[in-house]
C-alpha positions in Angstrom: -30.6 -73.1 -76.8 -27.2 -74.4 -78.0 -25.2 -76.9 -76.0 -22.4 -74.3 -75.6 -24.6 -71.8 -73.8 -23.0 -70.9 -70.5 -23.8 -68.5 -67.7 -23.7 -65.6 -67.4 -26.1 -64.1 -69.9 -27.1 -60.4 -70.2 -29.8 -59.5 -67.6 -32.1 -58.4 -70.4 -32.0 -61.8 -72.1 -35.3 -63.8 -71.9 -35.6 -66.1 -68.9 -34.5 -69.6 -70.1 -37.1 -72.3 -70.1 -36.3 -76.0 -70.1 -38.3 -79.2 -70.0 -36.2 -80.3 -67.1 -33.8 -78.4 -64.9 -31.4 -80.4 -62.8 -29.6 -78.8 -59.8 -26.4 -80.7 -59.1 -23.9 -82.2 -61.6 -22.6 -85.0 -59.4 -22.9 -88.8 -60.0 -26.7 -88.9 -60.2 -27.4 -85.5 -61.7 -25.0 -85.9 -64.6 -26.3 -89.5 -65.3 -29.9 -88.2 -65.4 -28.9 -85.4 -67.8 -27.4 -88.0 -70.1 -30.4 -90.3 -69.9 -32.9 -87.5 -70.6 -30.8 -86.1 -73.5 -30.8 -89.4 -75.3 -34.6 -89.3 -75.5 -34.7 -85.8 -76.8 -35.6 -83.8 -73.6 -34.4 -80.2 -73.3 -32.3 -80.2 -70.1 -30.6 -77.5 -68.1 -27.9 -78.6 -65.7 -26.9 -76.2 -62.8 -23.4 -77.0 -61.6 -21.4 -75.4 -58.8 -18.0 -76.3 -60.4 -16.5 -74.4 -63.3 -15.6 -75.9 -66.7 -12.4 -78.0 -66.3 -13.1 -79.0 -62.7 -14.9 -81.9 -61.2 -17.3 -81.8 -58.2 -15.7 -82.7 -54.9 -17.6 -86.0 -54.9 -15.3 -87.3 -57.7 -12.4 -88.0 -55.4 -10.4 -91.1 -54.5 -13.3 -93.0 -53.0 -14.3 -96.3 -54.6 -17.7 -96.8 -56.2 -19.1 -100.3 -56.3 -21.4 -100.6 -59.4 -23.9 -103.4 -59.3 -24.4 -105.3 -62.5 -27.6 -103.3 -63.2 -25.7 -100.1 -62.9 -22.9 -101.3 -65.2 -25.5 -102.3 -67.8 -27.2 -98.9 -67.6 -24.0 -96.8 -67.7 -22.9 -98.8 -70.7 -26.2 -98.2 -72.5 -25.8 -94.4 -71.7 -22.3 -94.5 -73.2 -20.5 -93.7 -70.0 -18.6 -96.9 -69.3 -16.9 -96.7 -72.7 -15.2 -93.4 -71.6 -13.5 -94.9 -68.5 -9.8 -94.6 -69.0 -8.8 -96.9 -66.1 -10.2 -100.5 -65.9 -12.8 -101.3 -63.3 -12.2 -104.2 -60.9 -14.6 -107.1 -61.3 -16.5 -108.3 -58.2 -16.7 -112.1 -58.7 -17.2 -113.0 -55.0 -18.5 -111.3 -51.9 -17.1 -112.4 -48.5 -19.0 -111.4 -45.4 -17.9 -112.0 -41.8 -18.0 -110.3 -38.4 -15.2 -110.0 -35.9 -15.8 -112.1 -32.8 -18.6 -114.1 -34.4 -18.6 -117.6 -35.7 -19.1 -118.3 -39.4 -18.8 -116.4 -42.6 -20.7 -116.2 -45.9 -19.2 -116.4 -49.4 -21.4 -115.4 -52.4 -20.1 -116.5 -55.9 -21.4 -114.8 -59.0 -20.7 -118.0 -61.0 -23.2 -119.9 -58.8 -25.9 -117.6 -60.1 -25.0 -117.7 -63.8 -23.0 -114.4 -63.7 -19.3 -113.7 -64.4 -19.4 -110.9 -61.8 -21.7 -109.0 -59.4 -20.5 -105.7 -60.6 -17.5 -103.5 -60.9 -15.4 -101.2 -58.7 -14.6 -97.8 -60.2 -12.7 -95.0 -58.7 -14.9 -91.9 -58.3 -12.4 -89.6 -60.0 -12.3 -91.9 -63.1 -16.0 -92.0 -63.2 -16.3 -88.3 -63.0 -14.0 -87.9 -66.0 -16.0 -90.4 -68.0 -19.2 -88.6 -67.2 -17.6 -85.3 -68.2 -16.5 -86.8 -71.5 -20.0 -88.1 -72.2 -21.7 -84.8 -71.2 -19.4 -83.0 -73.7 -20.9 -85.1 -76.5 -24.5 -84.0 -75.8 -26.1 -81.7 -78.4 -29.1 -80.5 -76.5 -27.9 -80.1 -72.9 -27.4 -76.5 -71.6 -24.9 -76.3 -68.7 -24.9 -73.4 -66.3 -21.5 -73.4 -64.6 -20.3 -72.3 -62.2 -23.7 -71.4 -60.8 -25.1 -71.4 -57.3 -28.7 -72.4 -56.4 -30.2 -69.6 -54.3 -33.9 -70.7 -54.0 -37.2 -70.7 -55.6 -38.4 -67.7 -57.6 -41.9 -66.9 -56.3 -44.4 -65.7 -58.8 -42.1 -66.5 -61.8 -43.4 -70.0 -62.6 -47.1 -70.2 -62.2 -48.9 -73.6 -62.1 -47.2 -74.8 -65.2 -43.6 -74.1 -64.4 -41.0 -74.1 -61.7 -38.7 -71.1 -61.5 -35.4 -70.9 -59.5 -33.0 -68.2 -58.5 -29.4 -68.8 -59.3 -26.2 -66.7 -59.2 -22.7 -66.6 -60.4 -20.0 -63.9 -60.2 -22.0 -61.7 -62.7 -25.0 -61.7 -60.4 -28.4 -63.3 -59.9 -30.8 -64.6 -62.6 -33.9 -66.8 -62.9 -34.2 -70.1 -64.8 -37.5 -71.9 -65.5 -38.5 -75.5 -66.2 -41.5 -77.8 -66.4 -39.8 -80.1 -63.9 -37.2 -79.2 -61.3 -34.8 -82.0 -60.1 -32.9 -81.8 -56.8 -29.7 -83.8 -57.3 -27.7 -81.6 -55.0 -26.6 -84.1 -52.3 -27.2 -84.8 -48.7 -27.5 -81.1 -47.7 -29.8 -80.4 -50.6 -30.7 -76.7 -51.1 -33.6 -77.7 -53.5 -35.0 -80.0 -50.8 -34.9 -77.2 -48.2 -36.4 -74.7 -50.6 -39.3 -77.1 -51.3 -39.9 -77.3 -47.6 -39.4 -81.1 -47.4 -38.3 -82.3 -44.0 -35.8 -85.1 -43.3 -35.4 -87.9 -40.8 -31.8 -88.3 -39.8 -29.7 -90.8 -37.9 -26.0 -90.5 -36.9 -24.4 -94.0 -36.8 -21.6 -92.6 -34.6 -19.1 -93.8 -37.1 -16.5 -92.0 -39.3 -15.4 -93.8 -42.5 -11.8 -93.6 -43.7 -11.5 -94.2 -47.5 -8.2 -94.8 -49.3 -6.3 -97.0 -51.8 -4.6 -99.9 -50.2 -1.8 -102.3 -51.3 -1.5 -105.7 -49.6 0.7 -108.7 -49.8 -1.9 -110.5 -52.0 -3.5 -108.5 -54.7 -7.2 -108.5 -55.6 -8.6 -111.7 -57.0 -12.1 -110.6 -57.6 -13.3 -110.9 -54.0 -15.0 -108.0 -52.2 -14.7 -108.3 -48.4 -17.1 -106.9 -45.9 -15.8 -107.3 -42.4 -18.3 -106.2 -39.8 -17.2 -104.9 -36.4 -18.3 -103.2 -33.2 -17.5 -99.7 -34.7 -18.8 -100.4 -38.2 -17.5 -102.2 -41.3 -14.0 -102.5 -42.8 -14.4 -103.3 -46.5 -11.8 -104.2 -49.1 -12.9 -103.7 -52.7 -11.0 -105.2 -55.7 -9.9 -102.3 -57.9 -8.7 -102.7 -61.5 -5.2 -101.3 -60.8 -3.9 -104.0 -58.5 -4.9 -102.2 -55.3 -7.8 -102.5 -53.0 -10.3 -99.8 -52.1 -10.4 -99.6 -48.3 -13.3 -98.4 -46.3 -12.5 -98.5 -42.6 -15.1 -97.4 -40.0 -14.1 -96.1 -36.5 -16.1 -94.7 -33.7 -16.6 -91.0 -34.3 -15.0 -90.0 -31.0 -11.8 -91.8 -32.2 -11.8 -90.3 -35.7 -9.4 -87.4 -34.9 -6.9 -89.8 -33.2 -7.0 -92.2 -36.1 -6.6 -89.4 -38.6 -3.5 -88.3 -36.8 -1.8 -91.7 -37.2 1.1 -92.1 -39.6 0.7 -94.5 -42.5 2.2 -97.5 -40.7 0.0 -97.1 -37.6 -3.1 -96.5 -39.7 -2.4 -99.7 -41.6 -2.0 -101.6 -38.3 -5.3 -100.1 -37.0 -7.1 -101.2 -40.2 -5.4 -104.6 -40.2 -6.5 -105.3 -36.6 -10.2 -104.6 -37.7 -10.0 -106.6 -40.9 -7.7 -109.5 -40.3 -5.2 -111.3 -42.6 -7.2 -112.6 -45.5 -5.1 -110.7 -48.0 -1.9 -110.9 -46.0 -0.2 -107.8 -44.5 -1.3 -104.3 -45.4 1.7 -102.7 -47.0 0.8 -99.2 -48.1 -2.0 -96.8 -48.6 -2.7 -93.5 -50.4 -4.2 -90.3 -49.1 -7.0 -90.8 -46.6 -10.4 -89.1 -46.8 -12.9 -89.0 -43.9 -16.7 -89.1 -44.2 -19.4 -89.3 -41.4 -21.7 -92.3 -41.6 -25.2 -90.9 -41.6 -28.7 -91.7 -42.8 -30.7 -88.7 -44.1 -34.1 -89.5 -45.6 -36.4 -87.0 -47.2 -39.9 -87.5 -46.0 -41.2 -86.9 -49.5 -39.3 -87.4 -52.8 -41.8 -85.4 -54.9 -43.5 -82.1 -54.8 -45.4 -80.0 -57.3 -43.3 -80.1 -60.5 -40.3 -81.2 -58.5 -38.4 -84.5 -57.7 -35.5 -85.4 -55.4 -33.1 -88.0 -56.6 -29.9 -89.6 -55.2 -28.5 -88.4 -51.9 -31.0 -85.5 -51.9 -33.7 -88.1 -51.6 -31.8 -90.5 -49.4 -28.3 -90.7 -48.0 -27.6 -94.1 -46.5 -24.8 -96.0 -44.8 -22.3 -97.2 -47.4 -22.3 -100.7 -46.0 -23.3 -103.0 -48.8 -22.5 -100.3 -51.4 -26.1 -99.4 -52.2 -26.1 -95.6 -52.3 -25.2 -94.7 -55.8 -26.8 -97.7 -57.3 -30.1 -96.7 -55.6 -29.8 -93.1 -56.7 -29.1 -94.1 -60.3 -32.2 -96.2 -60.4 -34.1 -93.1 -59.2 -32.7 -91.2 -62.2 -33.3 -93.9 -64.7 -36.9 -94.6 -63.6 -37.7 -90.9 -64.0 -36.1 -90.8 -67.4 -37.9 -93.9 -68.5 -41.3 -92.5 -67.5 -40.7 -89.2 -69.2 -39.6 -91.1 -72.4 -42.8 -93.2 -72.3 -44.9 -90.1 -72.0 -43.1 -88.4 -74.9 -43.5 -91.5 -77.0 -47.3 -91.3 -76.6 -47.4 -87.5 -76.9 -44.4 -85.5 -78.2 -45.7 -82.5 -76.2 -46.1 -84.4 -72.9 -45.5 -82.3 -69.8 -42.4 -83.6 -67.9 -43.8 -82.2 -64.7 -47.3 -83.6 -64.9 -48.7 -84.6 -61.5 -49.8 -88.0 -62.7 -46.3 -88.7 -64.1 -44.7 -87.8 -60.8 -47.2 -90.0 -58.9 -46.2 -93.0 -61.2 -42.6 -92.2 -60.4 -43.3 -92.3 -56.6 -45.1 -95.6 -56.9 -42.3 -97.1 -59.1 -39.6 -96.2 -56.7 -41.4 -97.1 -53.5 -40.6 -100.8 -53.2 -36.9 -100.5 -54.3 -36.3 -97.6 -52.0 -38.0 -99.2 -49.0 -36.2 -102.5 -49.4 -32.8 -100.9 -50.0 -33.1 -98.6 -47.0 -34.2 -101.5 -44.8 -31.3 -103.6 -45.9 -28.7 -100.9 -45.5 -29.9 -99.7 -42.1 -30.5 -103.2 -40.7 -27.1 -104.5 -41.7 -25.4 -101.3 -40.3 -27.1 -101.6 -36.9 -27.0 -105.4 -36.5 -23.3 -105.6 -37.6 -22.1 -102.9 -35.2 -24.2 -104.0 -32.2 -21.8 -105.3 -29.6 -24.3 -107.3 -27.6 -23.2 -110.9 -27.0 -26.8 -112.0 -27.2 -26.8 -111.2 -30.9 -23.7 -113.3 -31.8 -25.7 -116.6 -32.2 -28.3 -114.8 -34.3 -25.6 -113.2 -36.6 -23.8 -116.6 -36.9 -27.0 -118.3 -37.9 -27.7 -115.5 -40.4 -24.3 -116.0 -42.0 -24.8 -119.7 -42.1 -28.3 -119.2 -43.7 -26.9 -117.1 -46.5 -24.7 -119.9 -47.6 -27.2 -122.7 -47.0 -30.7 -121.4 -47.8 -31.3 -120.6 -51.5 -34.2 -118.2 -50.8 -32.0 -116.1 -48.4 -29.1 -116.1 -50.8 -31.3 -115.3 -53.8 -32.6 -112.2 -52.0 -29.2 -111.0 -51.1 -27.7 -111.7 -54.6 -30.6 -109.9 -56.3 -29.8 -106.8 -54.2 -26.1 -107.1 -54.9 -26.8 -107.2 -58.6 -29.0 -104.2 -58.4 -32.4 -105.8 -59.1 -35.0 -104.7 -56.6 -38.5 -103.8 -57.3 -39.4 -102.7 -60.9 -36.0 -102.1 -62.5 -35.5 -99.5 -65.2 -35.1 -101.1 -68.7 -31.6 -99.7 -69.1 -30.4 -101.7 -66.1 -31.1 -105.0 -68.0 -28.6 -106.3 -70.5 -29.8 -106.8 -74.0 -31.8 -110.1 -74.2 -32.4 -110.2 -70.4 -36.0 -110.9 -69.5 -37.9 -107.9 -68.1 
């Protein structure tokens, strides 16, 4: 099927069949499509947005790409399409309001120029779109809505799904179905996979911020009773601000004018970059943890936020989801190298995927959830423990090494694309 194929097609046309069908064209879904296309896999991508538009996730929020993520996106040809420069994270400063001590991680102390890069989601979306437009095998169905599974259409060797656009409903088939459709995943629900959820009671305000002192390569994570306030060094001379407030205060904070909002954020963060001077439009997001109890089913896999949506503290979410996608692509590529006709939805392949992702997923979830809960806990009894912990990060090499490895994106068995050329596996 040519790359220019686009829904709708006449109802009498044969039901399309792909090796892999991805539902969701956001950060992880689009990256997976690129990774699979480069190894010759026939991919269909079901996207809710029409040509010329970007999914809502590609807004003004700031994405923190770990080194492993930067390496992989460069290998996939995406970073080269960024029109705006990313901001280098050379240092990570961690502290908590009301507690003694702080920790400062320096990339140079670990033989790196930087831990990663800060990229604006909108810029990343445009880069992904440019790269997708270069692919020769990819078939994009857009705008197209996922309706559910098509019973009786697939059999044991296929998955069939029902989709629709303004022209009506149709069926698509694939050897492997990928749910990359976000926290409220329709694919996950259709597969009957339950979730475990936790509401942190926090609302996150995200915006672009200008301060008296511009970014110098330091990313700040200031923990507080109502969640973190983070400043990320963007490449345009501004900071990316993530400011958490108690959910019951969110409407009141949203109603503040710019000056009062800046004062509110300044009180939570402090004065390490001087006075907060101005900010852009503010977006609000609830802080939630939504974990799929299973990430695989017969001829189906969940990746990214469909598999796990985590607290943004520590900036782990997209980096973890991309490693989901790249691990799956790597296993499919290996299977195709051994047998050109290898089945992308083979049960043994999906079991290997589950095992490969188990350690990284568990460690990242434990880190994110633990930091979110410990950092926001107001108990005075925990202050000495947190202060000792911050001291240990600076003074104990083993503690710092574990934290640095996660910040760089190296947990568990890392996909080969995440490693720079010449880096030991």
